[in-house]
TIMI-249694 format. One record per residue (C-alpha): residue in one letter; x, y, z. Coordinates in steps of 0.05 Angstrom, whole numbers, plus 32768, in hexadecimal, padded with zeros to 4 digits. Each point is the difference from the previous one (the first is absolute). Example, Ala and Ser with C-alpha at 12.3 -4.5 7.8 and 13.67 -1.06 7.14 Angstrom:
2
A80F67FA6809CS801B80457FF3
! end
This chain:
116
X7910810E7C9DX80427FFF7FD1X803F7FFD8023X803980307FE6X804880068010X7FFC804E7FECX800E80158046X80447FE18002X8017801F7FBCX7FE68043801BX80277FF78045X803E7FF47FD6X7FED803F7FD1X7FF9802B8041X80427FE48022X8027800A7FBFX7FE680457FF7X80158017804AX80427FDB7FFDX800D80207FBCX7FEC80468019X802D7FFD8042X803D7FD87FE7X800A80107FB7X800E804C800AX802F7FEC8039X80277FD17FD2X800880337FCBX80178036802CX80337FCE8021X801E7FDF7FBFX7FF3803D7FD5X801580378027X80217FF18044X802C7FC07FEFX801E80207FBFX801680438021X80167FE88045X80367FD77FDCX801F80377FD9X7FF07FE27FBDX80267FBE8009X7FDF7FC97FD8X80207FC98024X7FF3801C8046X7FB7800B7FEDX7FF87FBA7FEAX80237FE6803FX7FD5802B8031X7FBC7FEC7FD9X80167FB87FFFX80118003804EX7FB9801B8008X7FDB7FCE7FD7X80217FC1801AX7FEB8011804CX7FC27FD38009X7FCD8034801BX8009802C7FBEX7FF77FBC7FD7X7FC07FF78023X7FE680467FF7X80157FFD7FB5X7FDD7FBF7FF6X7FBF80188022X800280417FD6X800B7FE37FC2X7FCB7FC5800BX7FCA802E8013X801080347FC8X7FFE7FCD7FCFX7FB97FE78017X7FEB80458007X8013800A7FB4X7FE17FC67FE9X7FBE800B8022X800080457FE7X800E7FE87FB9X7FCB7FCD8001X7FCD802F8014X801680307FC7X7FF97FC67FCEX7FB67FF2801BX7FF2804E7FF9X80167FFC7FBAX7FCB7FCB7FEDX802A7FC3800BX7FCA7FE18032X7FF27FC37FD5X804A7FE4800DX800080158047X801D7FBE8018X803780047FCCX80148046800DX7FFD7FF1804DX802B7FC37FF4X803480247FD6X8004803B802FX800A7FDA8040X802D7FCA7FE3X802B803A7FE7X8000801D8043X80127FBD8023X803A7FF57FCBX801C80448010X7FFF7FEE804BX80237FC37FF5X803680217FD7X800380348037X80077FCA8037X80397FDC7FD0X802A803E7FF8X7FFA8011804BX80137FC0800FX80397FFD7FD6X802180428018
! end
């Protein structure tokens, strides 16, 4: 029987979907509604409060995990959409492009969160 690493990618897909469904609406509400309306519209104060929150290490870890899993969720979904559209002949290339793009985004997120 041929061994497959598909279960690994499906687990990242599932975890990314759960994280995106749970945390993305909360992030949107907090950064789009709560933060701007609680500071009275002062842009400098908005930036300072957001920067204080993001520089706290537990928030950085949560942001990294959510971005990491969401990117791999997206990569897996795009890969399977392309397979359904008829690109099964180049499935290895499509998988490499999708997952390497997600890995590059993860590294970029790690860099950005590390330099705050």
